[in-house]
Biopython code that builds the backbone (N, CA, C, O; Angstrom):
import numpy as np
from Bio.PDB.StructureBuilder import StructureBuilder

atoms = [
    (1, "MET", "N", (103.586, 131.581, 86.244)),
    (1, "MET", "CA", (104.793, 131.548, 86.240)),
    (1, "MET", "C", (105.028, 131.827, 84.727)),
    (1, "MET", "O", (104.175, 131.688, 83.850)),
    (2, "ASP", "N", (106.560, 132.322, 84.515)),
    (2, "ASP", "CA", (106.706, 132.555, 83.046)),
    (2, "ASP", "C", (107.056, 131.057, 82.770)),
    (2, "ASP", "O", (107.604, 130.186, 83.446)),
    (3, "PRO", "N", (106.422, 131.106, 81.262)),
    (3, "PRO", "CA", (106.424, 129.609, 80.558)),
    (3, "PRO", "C", (107.764, 129.021, 80.567)),
    (3, "PRO", "O", (107.994, 127.860, 80.904)),
    (4, "GLU", "N", (108.766, 129.994, 80.126)),
    (4, "GLU", "CA", (110.198, 129.663, 79.853)),
    (4, "GLU", "C", (111.020, 129.533, 81.094)),
    (4, "GLU", "O", (111.946, 128.725, 81.026)),
    (5, "LEU", "N", (110.862, 130.135, 82.138)),
    (5, "LEU", "CA", (111.177, 129.786, 83.493)),
    (5, "LEU", "C", (110.590, 128.503, 83.926)),
    (5, "LEU", "O", (111.359, 127.698, 84.452)),
    (6, "GLU", "N", (109.299, 128.175, 83.780)),
    (6, "GLU", "CA", (109.082, 126.846, 83.970)),
    (6, "GLU", "C", (109.657, 125.568, 83.425)),
    (6, "GLU", "O", (110.023, 124.536, 83.987)),
    (7, "ALA", "N", (109.627, 125.985, 82.007)),
    (7, "ALA", "CA", (110.646, 124.949, 81.399)),
    (7, "ALA", "C", (111.990, 124.610, 81.843)),
    (7, "ALA", "O", (112.591, 123.554, 82.039)),
    (8, "GLN", "N", (112.303, 126.012, 81.949)),
    (8, "GLN", "CA", (113.820, 125.525, 82.578)),
    (8, "GLN", "C", (114.050, 124.835, 84.018)),
    (8, "GLN", "O", (115.095, 124.304, 84.394)),
    (9, "LEU", "N", (112.983, 124.944, 84.661)),
    (9, "LEU", "CA", (112.804, 124.525, 85.977)),
    (9, "LEU", "C", (112.811, 122.866, 86.087)),
    (9, "LEU", "O", (113.470, 122.121, 86.813)),
    (10, "LEU", "N", (111.654, 122.551, 84.914)),
    (10, "LEU", "CA", (111.629, 121.320, 84.647)),
    (10, "LEU", "C", (112.481, 120.590, 84.442)),
    (10, "LEU", "O", (112.629, 119.541, 85.069)),
    (11, "THR", "N", (113.346, 121.051, 83.371)),
    (11, "THR", "CA", (114.503, 120.318, 82.902)),
    (11, "THR", "C", (115.784, 120.304, 84.057)),
    (11, "THR", "O", (116.379, 119.249, 84.279)),
    (12, "GLN", "N", (116.126, 121.504, 84.728)),
    (12, "GLN", "CA", (116.649, 121.117, 85.860)),
    (12, "GLN", "C", (116.328, 119.930, 86.810)),
    (12, "GLN", "O", (117.252, 119.287, 87.311)),
    (13, "GLU", "N", (114.991, 119.626, 87.069)),
    (13, "GLU", "CA", (114.611, 119.019, 88.106)),
    (13, "GLU", "C", (115.055, 117.506, 87.364)),
    (13, "GLU", "O", (115.709, 116.696, 88.021)),
    (14, "ARG", "N", (114.645, 117.210, 85.962)),
    (14, "ARG", "CA", (114.784, 116.258, 85.142)),
    (14, "ARG", "C", (116.293, 115.637, 85.288)),
    (14, "ARG", "O", (116.628, 114.470, 85.490)),
    (15, "ASP", "N", (117.150, 116.906, 85.104)),
    (15, "ASP", "CA", (118.721, 116.546, 85.005)),
    (15, "ASP", "C", (119.155, 116.011, 86.729)),
    (15, "ASP", "O", (120.026, 115.158, 86.909)),
    (16, "ALA", "N", (118.568, 116.518, 87.626)),
    (16, "ALA", "CA", (118.674, 116.371, 88.999)),
    (16, "ALA", "C", (118.572, 115.044, 89.232)),
    (16, "ALA", "O", (119.493, 114.424, 89.765)),
    (17, "ARG", "N", (117.181, 114.345, 88.769)),
    (17, "ARG", "CA", (116.827, 113.076, 89.135)),
    (17, "ARG", "C", (117.684, 111.981, 88.185)),
    (17, "ARG", "O", (117.880, 110.816, 88.533)),
    (18, "LEU", "N", (118.113, 112.513, 87.042)),
    (18, "LEU", "CA", (119.370, 111.860, 85.886)),
    (18, "LEU", "C", (120.502, 111.234, 86.734)),
    (18, "LEU", "O", (120.752, 110.037, 86.875)),
    (19, "TRP", "N", (121.349, 112.677, 87.454)),
    (19, "TRP", "CA", (122.432, 112.280, 88.124)),
    (19, "TRP", "C", (122.559, 112.103, 89.534)),
    (19, "TRP", "O", (123.603, 112.011, 90.179)),
    (20, "ALA", "N", (121.260, 112.061, 89.983)),
    (20, "ALA", "CA", (121.349, 111.454, 91.458)),
    (20, "ALA", "C", (120.974, 109.827, 91.156)),
    (20, "ALA", "O", (121.447, 108.942, 91.869)),
    (21, "ALA", "N", (120.282, 109.603, 90.284)),
    (21, "ALA", "CA", (120.241, 108.105, 89.745)),
    (21, "ALA", "C", (121.557, 107.590, 89.223)),
    (21, "ALA", "O", (121.802, 106.432, 89.562)),
    (22, "LEU", "N", (122.383, 108.138, 88.538)),
    (22, "LEU", "CA", (123.795, 107.345, 88.461)),
    (22, "LEU", "C", (124.701, 107.750, 89.380)),
    (22, "LEU", "O", (125.826, 107.255, 89.314)),
    (23, "SER", "N", (124.399, 108.728, 90.422)),
    (23, "SER", "CA", (125.431, 108.444, 91.342)),
    (23, "SER", "C", (125.436, 107.581, 92.305)),
    (23, "SER", "O", (126.039, 108.135, 93.225)),
    (24, "HIS", "N", (125.152, 106.667, 92.591)),
    (24, "HIS", "CA", (125.188, 105.511, 93.249)),
    (24, "HIS", "C", (125.690, 104.239, 92.760)),
    (24, "HIS", "O", (125.054, 103.673, 91.870)),
    (25, "PRO", "N", (126.749, 103.716, 93.224)),
    (25, "PRO", "CA", (127.487, 102.815, 92.653)),
    (25, "PRO", "C", (126.144, 101.455, 92.194)),
    (25, "PRO", "O", (125.950, 101.031, 91.055)),
    (26, "ALA", "N", (125.426, 101.037, 93.413)),
    (26, "ALA", "CA", (124.397, 100.303, 93.042)),
    (26, "ALA", "C", (123.816, 100.489, 91.791)),
    (26, "ALA", "O", (123.749, 99.540, 91.009)),
    (27, "ARG", "N", (123.387, 101.591, 91.500)),
    (27, "ARG", "CA", (122.327, 101.805, 90.371)),
    (27, "ARG", "C", (123.036, 101.759, 88.926)),
    (27, "ARG", "O", (122.456, 101.662, 87.845)),
    (28, "ARG", "N", (124.642, 101.865, 89.187)),
    (28, "ARG", "CA", (125.437, 101.840, 88.103)),
    (28, "ARG", "C", (125.196, 100.469, 87.667)),
    (28, "ARG", "O", (124.876, 100.083, 86.543)),
    (29, "ALA", "N", (125.401, 99.783, 88.745)),
    (29, "ALA", "CA", (125.833, 98.254, 88.767)),
    (29, "ALA", "C", (124.513, 97.654, 87.997)),
    (29, "ALA", "O", (124.711, 96.693, 87.253)),
    (30, "VAL", "N", (123.382, 98.086, 88.110)),
    (30, "VAL", "CA", (122.196, 97.655, 87.880)),
    (30, "VAL", "C", (122.040, 97.791, 86.518)),
    (30, "VAL", "O", (121.697, 96.825, 85.837)),
    (31, "LEU", "N", (122.309, 99.180, 85.907)),
    (31, "LEU", "CA", (122.576, 99.570, 84.298)),
    (31, "LEU", "C", (123.468, 98.601, 83.699)),
    (31, "LEU", "O", (123.419, 98.449, 82.478)),
    (32, "GLU", "N", (124.390, 97.831, 84.498)),
    (32, "GLU", "CA", (125.655, 97.293, 83.805)),
    (32, "GLU", "C", (124.864, 95.531, 83.719)),
    (32, "GLU", "O", (125.176, 94.718, 82.850)),
    (33, "TRP", "N", (124.120, 95.336, 84.513)),
    (33, "TRP", "CA", (123.485, 94.002, 84.975)),
    (33, "TRP", "C", (122.401, 93.595, 83.830)),
    (33, "TRP", "O", (122.222, 92.506, 83.285)),
    (34, "LEU", "N", (121.626, 95.052, 83.619)),
    (34, "LEU", "CA", (120.715, 95.177, 82.482)),
    (34, "LEU", "C", (121.272, 95.282, 80.986)),
    (34, "LEU", "O", (120.595, 95.298, 79.958)),
    (35, "ASP", "N", (122.609, 95.347, 81.097)),
    (35, "ASP", "CA", (122.966, 95.517, 79.586)),
    (35, "ASP", "C", (123.179, 93.759, 79.094)),
    (35, "ASP", "O", (123.467, 93.455, 77.937)),
    (36, "VAL", "N", (123.068, 93.198, 79.700)),
    (36, "VAL", "CA", (123.059, 91.564, 79.214)),
    (36, "VAL", "C", (121.426, 91.343, 78.828)),
    (36, "VAL", "O", (121.108, 90.513, 77.976)),
    (37, "GLY", "N", (120.427, 92.159, 79.533)),
    (37, "GLY", "CA", (119.362, 91.631, 79.259)),
    (37, "GLY", "C", (118.244, 92.049, 80.531)),
    (37, "GLY", "O", (118.556, 92.285, 81.699)),
    (38, "PRO", "N", (116.989, 92.064, 79.995)),
    (38, "PRO", "CA", (115.684, 92.340, 81.406)),
    (38, "PRO", "C", (116.184, 91.316, 82.430)),
    (38, "PRO", "O", (116.707, 90.224, 82.207)),
    (39, "ALA", "N", (115.907, 91.912, 83.613)),
    (39, "ALA", "CA", (115.682, 91.130, 84.649)),
    (39, "ALA", "C", (114.390, 91.263, 85.580)),
    (39, "ALA", "O", (113.555, 92.147, 85.393)),
    (40, "THR", "N", (114.281, 90.175, 86.744)),
    (40, "THR", "CA", (112.820, 90.826, 87.298)),
    (40, "THR", "C", (113.627, 91.525, 88.655)),
    (40, "THR", "O", (114.800, 91.440, 89.018)),
    (41, "ALA", "N", (112.462, 92.242, 89.219)),
    (41, "ALA", "CA", (112.897, 93.119, 90.432)),
    (41, "ALA", "C", (113.233, 92.093, 91.563)),
    (41, "ALA", "O", (113.847, 92.605, 92.499)),
    (42, "THR", "N", (112.992, 90.889, 91.673)),
    (42, "THR", "CA", (113.454, 90.222, 92.401)),
    (42, "THR", "C", (114.927, 89.817, 92.381)),
    (42, "THR", "O", (115.610, 89.900, 93.403)),
    (43, "ASP", "N", (115.384, 89.409, 91.300)),
    (43, "ASP", "CA", (116.626, 89.003, 90.953)),
    (43, "ASP", "C", (117.801, 90.225, 91.291)),
    (43, "ASP", "O", (118.895, 90.253, 91.855)),
    (44, "LEU", "N", (117.012, 91.091, 90.684)),
    (44, "LEU", "CA", (117.933, 92.634, 91.009)),
    (44, "LEU", "C", (118.022, 93.019, 92.341)),
    (44, "LEU", "O", (118.972, 93.745, 92.636)),
    (45, "ALA", "N", (117.076, 92.625, 93.388)),
    (45, "ALA", "CA", (116.970, 93.378, 94.303)),
    (45, "ALA", "C", (118.096, 92.311, 95.470)),
    (45, "ALA", "O", (118.937, 92.643, 96.305)),
    (46, "GLY", "N", (117.533, 90.809, 94.950)),
    (46, "GLY", "CA", (118.969, 90.122, 95.668)),
    (46, "GLY", "C", (119.948, 90.381, 95.329)),
    (46, "GLY", "O", (120.701, 90.249, 96.293)),
    (47, "SER", "N", (120.629, 90.793, 94.236)),
    (47, "SER", "CA", (121.761, 91.007, 93.562)),
    (47, "SER", "C", (122.660, 92.321, 94.402)),
    (47, "SER", "O", (123.787, 92.429, 94.886)),
    (48, "ILE", "N", (121.380, 93.262, 94.246)),
    (48, "ILE", "CA", (121.899, 94.519, 94.797)),
    (48, "ILE", "C", (122.364, 94.581, 96.368)),
    (48, "ILE", "O", (123.310, 95.155, 96.906)),
    (49, "SER", "N", (121.202, 93.671, 96.939)),
    (49, "SER", "CA", (121.668, 93.223, 98.365)),
    (49, "SER", "C", (122.587, 92.694, 98.652)),
    (49, "SER", "O", (123.344, 93.133, 99.517)),
    (50, "ALA", "N", (122.770, 91.683, 98.060)),
    (50, "ALA", "CA", (123.888, 90.735, 98.275)),
    (50, "ALA", "C", (125.465, 91.633, 97.806)),
    (50, "ALA", "O", (126.474, 91.646, 98.512)),
    (51, "ARG", "N", (125.354, 92.161, 96.777)),
    (51, "ARG", "CA", (126.904, 93.002, 96.356)),
    (51, "ARG", "C", (127.078, 94.266, 97.337)),
    (51, "ARG", "O", (128.223, 94.568, 97.674)),
    (52, "PHE", "N", (126.069, 94.957, 97.772)),
    (52, "PHE", "CA", (126.057, 95.877, 98.212)),
    (52, "PHE", "C", (125.862, 96.310, 99.725)),
    (52, "PHE", "O", (126.069, 97.400, 100.258)),
    (53, "GLY", "N", (125.232, 94.679, 100.437)),
    (53, "GLY", "CA", (125.035, 95.168, 101.642)),
    (53, "GLY", "C", (123.997, 95.717, 102.140)),
    (53, "GLY", "O", (124.025, 96.150, 103.292)),
    (54, "VAL", "N", (122.539, 95.825, 101.117)),
    (54, "VAL", "CA", (121.796, 96.665, 101.950)),
    (54, "VAL", "C", (120.631, 95.494, 102.088)),
    (54, "VAL", "O", (120.780, 94.313, 101.773)),
    (55, "ARG", "N", (119.345, 96.148, 102.677)),
    (55, "ARG", "CA", (118.170, 95.522, 102.504)),
    (55, "ARG", "C", (117.696, 95.649, 101.195)),
    (55, "ARG", "O", (118.070, 96.520, 100.409)),
    (56, "ARG", "N", (116.549, 94.434, 100.874)),
    (56, "ARG", "CA", (115.815, 94.569, 99.925)),
    (56, "ARG", "C", (114.929, 95.925, 99.402)),
    (56, "ARG", "O", (114.711, 96.353, 98.268)),
    (57, "SER", "N", (114.502, 96.423, 100.800)),
    (57, "SER", "CA", (113.513, 97.641, 100.546)),
    (57, "SER", "C", (114.572, 98.581, 99.999)),
    (57, "SER", "O", (114.224, 99.223, 99.008)),
    (58, "ARG", "N", (115.844, 98.789, 100.477)),
    (58, "ARG", "CA", (116.859, 100.098, 100.065)),
    (58, "ARG", "C", (116.783, 99.342, 98.412)),
    (58, "ARG", "O", (116.368, 100.056, 97.499)),
    (59, "ALA", "N", (117.103, 98.227, 98.176)),
    (59, "ALA", "CA", (117.544, 97.778, 96.438)),
    (59, "ALA", "C", (116.187, 98.052, 95.797)),
    (59, "ALA", "O", (116.192, 98.340, 94.601)),
    (60, "SER", "N", (115.209, 98.005, 96.347)),
    (60, "SER", "CA", (113.822, 98.424, 95.538)),
    (60, "SER", "C", (113.790, 99.668, 95.399)),
    (60, "SER", "O", (113.252, 100.104, 94.382)),
    (61, "GLN", "N", (114.408, 100.684, 96.471)),
    (61, "GLN", "CA", (114.315, 102.140, 95.841)),
    (61, "GLN", "C", (115.450, 102.647, 94.900)),
    (61, "GLN", "O", (115.245, 103.556, 94.095)),
    (62, "HIS", "N", (116.467, 102.121, 95.012)),
    (62, "HIS", "CA", (117.387, 102.253, 93.868)),
    (62, "HIS", "C", (116.517, 101.912, 92.379)),
    (62, "HIS", "O", (116.421, 102.732, 91.466)),
    (63, "LEU", "N", (116.035, 100.799, 92.362)),
    (63, "LEU", "CA", (115.542, 100.586, 91.272)),
    (63, "LEU", "C", (114.036, 101.722, 90.844)),
    (63, "LEU", "O", (113.773, 102.131, 89.714)),
    (64, "ARG", "N", (113.486, 101.927, 91.737)),
    (64, "ARG", "CA", (112.512, 102.928, 91.581)),
    (64, "ARG", "C", (112.968, 104.465, 91.088)),
    (64, "ARG", "O", (112.370, 105.252, 90.354)),
    (65, "ALA", "N", (114.206, 104.582, 91.748)),
    (65, "ALA", "CA", (115.297, 106.045, 91.391)),
    (65, "ALA", "C", (115.363, 105.942, 89.767)),
    (65, "ALA", "O", (114.980, 106.807, 88.979)),
    (66, "LEU", "N", (115.997, 104.556, 89.423)),
    (66, "LEU", "CA", (116.454, 104.538, 88.205)),
    (66, "LEU", "C", (115.285, 104.713, 86.958)),
    (66, "LEU", "O", (115.526, 105.156, 85.836)),
    (67, "ALA", "N", (113.864, 104.210, 87.500)),
    (67, "ALA", "CA", (112.693, 104.408, 86.542)),
    (67, "ALA", "C", (112.159, 105.724, 86.533)),
    (67, "ALA", "O", (111.649, 106.209, 85.523)),
    (68, "ALA", "N", (112.273, 106.426, 87.806)),
    (68, "ALA", "CA", (111.862, 107.748, 87.906)),
    (68, "ALA", "C", (112.798, 108.528, 86.788)),
    (68, "ALA", "O", (112.250, 109.202, 85.916)),
    (69, "ALA", "N", (114.098, 108.416, 86.849)),
    (69, "ALA", "CA", (115.043, 109.197, 86.118)),
    (69, "ALA", "C", (114.836, 108.758, 84.415)),
    (69, "ALA", "O", (115.341, 109.485, 83.559)),
    (70, "GLY", "N", (114.153, 107.671, 84.071)),
    (70, "GLY", "CA", (113.937, 107.227, 82.618)),
    (70, "GLY", "C", (115.199, 106.320, 82.135)),
    (70, "GLY", "O", (115.233, 106.078, 80.929)),
    (71, "LEU", "N", (116.145, 105.842, 82.876)),
    (71, "LEU", "CA", (116.941, 105.054, 82.634)),
    (71, "LEU", "C", (116.595, 103.841, 82.716)),
    (71, "LEU", "O", (117.436, 103.192, 82.093)),
    (72, "VAL", "N", (115.815, 103.173, 83.143)),
    (72, "VAL", "CA", (115.131, 101.946, 83.103)),
    (72, "VAL", "C", (113.363, 102.020, 82.711)),
    (72, "VAL", "O", (112.624, 102.933, 83.081)),
    (73, "ARG", "N", (113.006, 101.020, 82.017)),
    (73, "ARG", "CA", (111.726, 100.745, 81.998)),
    (73, "ARG", "C", (111.166, 99.635, 82.743)),
    (73, "ARG", "O", (111.812, 98.587, 82.743)),
    (74, "VAL", "N", (109.881, 99.702, 83.490)),
    (74, "VAL", "CA", (109.354, 98.466, 83.947)),
    (74, "VAL", "C", (108.389, 97.835, 83.251)),
    (74, "VAL", "O", (107.470, 98.531, 82.820)),
    (75, "ILE", "N", (108.388, 96.411, 82.996)),
    (75, "ILE", "CA", (107.516, 95.630, 82.191)),
    (75, "ILE", "C", (106.873, 94.840, 83.425)),
    (75, "ILE", "O", (107.466, 94.251, 84.329)),
    (76, "HIS", "N", (105.273, 95.012, 83.184)),
    (76, "HIS", "CA", (104.485, 94.261, 84.390)),
    (76, "HIS", "C", (104.290, 92.954, 83.724)),
    (76, "HIS", "O", (103.898, 92.953, 82.557)),
    (77, "ASP", "N", (104.522, 91.843, 84.338)),
    (77, "ASP", "CA", (104.148, 90.353, 83.694)),
    (77, "ASP", "C", (103.527, 89.711, 84.504)),
    (77, "ASP", "O", (104.129, 88.745, 84.973)),
    (78, "GLY", "N", (102.314, 89.934, 84.920)),
    (78, "GLY", "CA", (101.000, 89.050, 86.021)),
    (78, "GLY", "C", (101.682, 89.614, 87.190)),
    (78, "GLY", "O", (101.827, 90.828, 87.053)),
    (79, "SER", "N", (102.220, 89.093, 88.452)),
    (79, "SER", "CA", (103.008, 89.625, 89.624)),
    (79, "SER", "C", (104.119, 90.017, 89.655)),
    (79, "SER", "O", (104.445, 90.568, 90.705)),
    (80, "GLU", "N", (105.093, 89.919, 88.627)),
    (80, "GLU", "CA", (106.304, 90.353, 88.387)),
    (80, "GLU", "C", (106.490, 91.520, 87.610)),
    (80, "GLU", "O", (105.763, 91.841, 86.670)),
    (81, "ARG", "N", (107.607, 92.236, 88.069)),
    (81, "ARG", "CA", (108.170, 93.418, 87.402)),
    (81, "ARG", "C", (109.311, 93.186, 86.966)),
    (81, "ARG", "O", (110.234, 93.058, 87.771)),
    (82, "TRP", "N", (109.540, 93.073, 85.559)),
    (82, "TRP", "CA", (110.888, 93.095, 85.013)),
    (82, "TRP", "C", (111.410, 94.337, 84.787)),
    (82, "TRP", "O", (110.609, 95.269, 84.866)),
    (83, "TYR", "N", (112.778, 94.642, 84.474)),
    (83, "TYR", "CA", (113.598, 96.020, 84.377)),
    (83, "TYR", "C", (114.317, 95.512, 83.181)),
    (83, "TYR", "O", (114.816, 94.391, 83.094)),
    (84, "ALA", "N", (114.329, 96.545, 82.154)),
    (84, "ALA", "CA", (115.092, 96.692, 80.699)),
    (84, "ALA", "C", (115.703, 98.114, 81.052)),
    (84, "ALA", "O", (115.276, 98.980, 81.815)),
    (85, "ILE", "N", (116.784, 98.082, 80.291)),
    (85, "ILE", "CA", (117.423, 99.550, 79.955)),
    (85, "ILE", "C", (116.426, 100.201, 78.857)),
    (85, "ILE", "O", (115.906, 99.619, 77.906)),
    (86, "ALA", "N", (116.293, 101.563, 79.236)),
    (86, "ALA", "CA", (115.294, 102.354, 78.597)),
    (86, "ALA", "C", (115.730, 102.413, 76.909)),
    (86, "ALA", "O", (116.928, 102.420, 76.628)),
    (87, "ASP", "N", (114.840, 102.449, 75.971)),
    (87, "ASP", "CA", (115.162, 102.536, 74.798)),
    (87, "ASP", "C", (116.299, 103.908, 74.565)),
    (87, "ASP", "O", (117.286, 103.992, 73.834)),
    (88, "ASP", "N", (115.775, 104.756, 75.382)),
    (88, "ASP", "CA", (116.685, 106.206, 74.834)),
    (88, "ASP", "C", (117.254, 106.555, 76.143)),
    (88, "ASP", "O", (117.349, 107.775, 76.273)),
    (89, "ALA", "N", (117.650, 105.900, 77.121)),
    (89, "ALA", "CA", (118.277, 105.843, 78.357)),
    (89, "ALA", "C", (119.437, 107.080, 77.965)),
    (89, "ALA", "O", (119.358, 108.142, 78.583)),
    (90, "ALA", "N", (120.295, 106.933, 77.129)),
    (90, "ALA", "CA", (121.337, 107.680, 77.042)),
    (90, "ALA", "C", (121.097, 109.153, 76.547)),
    (90, "ALA", "O", (122.038, 109.942, 76.642)),
    (91, "LEU", "N", (120.090, 109.506, 76.109)),
    (91, "LEU", "CA", (119.431, 110.697, 75.454)),
    (91, "LEU", "C", (119.816, 111.568, 76.482)),
    (91, "LEU", "O", (120.778, 112.308, 76.280)),
    (92, "PRO", "N", (119.113, 111.607, 77.743)),
    (92, "PRO", "CA", (119.417, 112.546, 78.626)),
    (92, "PRO", "C", (120.955, 113.143, 78.811)),
    (92, "PRO", "O", (121.288, 114.325, 78.727)),
    (93, "VAL", "N", (121.741, 112.075, 79.068)),
    (93, "VAL", "CA", (123.052, 112.665, 79.246)),
    (93, "VAL", "C", (123.630, 113.050, 78.126)),
    (93, "VAL", "O", (124.353, 114.047, 78.150)),
    (94, "ALA", "N", (123.452, 112.437, 77.106)),
    (94, "ALA", "CA", (124.032, 113.241, 75.973)),
    (94, "ALA", "C", (123.231, 114.798, 75.407)),
    (94, "ALA", "O", (123.676, 115.676, 74.668)),
    (95, "ARG", "N", (122.126, 114.697, 75.984)),
    (95, "ARG", "CA", (121.536, 116.021, 75.654)),
    (95, "ARG", "C", (122.402, 117.322, 76.564)),
    (95, "ARG", "O", (122.726, 118.390, 76.044)),
    (96, "TRP", "N", (122.709, 116.902, 78.187)),
    (96, "TRP", "CA", (123.012, 117.463, 79.164)),
    (96, "TRP", "C", (124.396, 117.944, 78.763)),
    (96, "TRP", "O", (124.801, 119.085, 78.989)),
    (97, "LEU", "N", (125.362, 116.624, 77.916)),
    (97, "LEU", "CA", (126.596, 117.075, 77.463)),
    (97, "LEU", "C", (126.498, 118.217, 76.189)),
    (97, "LEU", "O", (126.979, 119.349, 76.217)),
    (98, "ARG", "N", (125.947, 117.764, 75.376)),
    (98, "ARG", "CA", (125.463, 119.041, 74.430)),
    (98, "ARG", "C", (124.998, 120.110, 74.553)),
    (98, "ARG", "O", (125.247, 121.055, 73.804)),
    (99, "ASP", "N", (124.055, 120.144, 75.763)),
    (99, "ASP", "CA", (123.712, 121.709, 75.859)),
    (99, "ASP", "C", (125.008, 122.559, 76.664)),
    (99, "ASP", "O", (125.063, 123.789, 76.661)),
    (100, "ARG", "N", (125.866, 121.820, 77.239)),
    (100, "ARG", "CA", (126.942, 122.472, 77.533)),
    (100, "ARG", "C", (128.180, 122.596, 76.520)),
    (100, "ARG", "O", (129.251, 123.140, 76.790)),
    (101, "GLY", "N", (127.961, 122.211, 75.746)),
    (101, "GLY", "CA", (129.017, 122.227, 74.411)),
    (101, "GLY", "C", (130.239, 121.301, 74.754)),
    (101, "GLY", "O", (131.412, 121.605, 74.540)),
    (102, "LEU", "N", (129.748, 119.993, 75.379)),
    (102, "LEU", "CA", (130.949, 119.478, 75.834)),
    (102, "LEU", "C", (131.423, 117.894, 74.589)),
    (102, "LEU", "O", (132.398, 117.166, 74.400)),
    (103, "ILE", "N", (130.002, 118.066, 74.029)),
    (103, "ILE", "CA", (130.062, 116.894, 72.595)),
    (103, "ILE", "C", (129.416, 117.864, 71.661)),
    (103, "ILE", "O", (128.942, 118.964, 71.946)),
    (104, "SER", "N", (129.470, 117.339, 70.629)),
    (104, "SER", "CA", (128.771, 117.725, 69.164)),
    (104, "SER", "C", (127.371, 117.380, 69.191)),
    (104, "SER", "O", (126.794, 116.875, 70.154)),
    (105, "GLU", "N", (126.827, 117.697, 68.013)),
    (105, "GLU", "CA", (125.429, 117.248, 67.816)),
    (105, "GLU", "C", (125.534, 115.783, 67.661)),
    (105, "GLU", "O", (124.682, 114.962, 68.001)),
    (106, "ARG", "N", (126.982, 115.488, 66.963)),
    (106, "ARG", "CA", (126.905, 113.899, 66.266)),
    (106, "ARG", "C", (127.914, 113.164, 67.588)),
    (106, "ARG", "O", (128.674, 112.256, 67.250)),
    (107, "GLY", "N", (127.887, 113.511, 68.782)),
    (107, "GLY", "CA", (127.912, 112.979, 69.841)),
    (107, "GLY", "C", (129.553, 112.782, 70.405)),
    (107, "GLY", "O", (130.005, 112.081, 71.311)),
    (108, "GLU", "N", (130.310, 113.864, 69.303)),
    (108, "GLU", "CA", (131.951, 113.726, 69.375)),
    (108, "GLU", "C", (132.409, 114.903, 70.466)),
    (108, "GLU", "O", (131.825, 115.983, 70.556)),
    (109, "GLY", "N", (133.428, 114.553, 71.191)),
    (109, "GLY", "CA", (134.162, 115.462, 72.424)),
    (109, "GLY", "C", (134.609, 116.505, 71.517)),
    (109, "GLY", "O", (135.001, 116.285, 70.371)),
    (110, "ARG", "N", (134.524, 117.871, 72.173)),
    (110, "ARG", "CA", (135.374, 118.881, 71.738)),
    (110, "ARG", "C", (136.590, 118.501, 71.072)),
    (110, "ARG", "O", (137.370, 119.365, 70.671)),
]
sb = StructureBuilder()
sb.init_structure("model")
sb.init_model(0)
sb.init_chain("A")
sb.init_seg("    ")
for serial, (resi, resn, name, xyz) in enumerate(atoms, 1):
    if name == "N":
        sb.init_residue(resn, " ", resi, " ")
    sb.init_atom(name, np.array(xyz, "f"), 0.0, 1.0, " ", f" {name:<3s}", serial, name[0])
structure = sb.get_structure()
């Protein structure tokens, strides 16, 4: 496969994961909760389950989707998993907006 085409496809796949992760209100809520500070998977799954009426297994899927999109990082501490907002979580969104001319290099709108 043409390397340029392959790179473009990888970028599109990464963008799809990012926007899919941000598309669900439970995932956006997790990012808001994590803005306060890291939280355990157990606490987050319980909060998602209570607020959105989903099973804990579904709540765990939401956490995995955020991690796969690079929006959160997972910190293993013994048997517990902690989640925190990734240091560069906003970069993929900013890159996507910049690539489409919606913001400048400095992050300003058109």
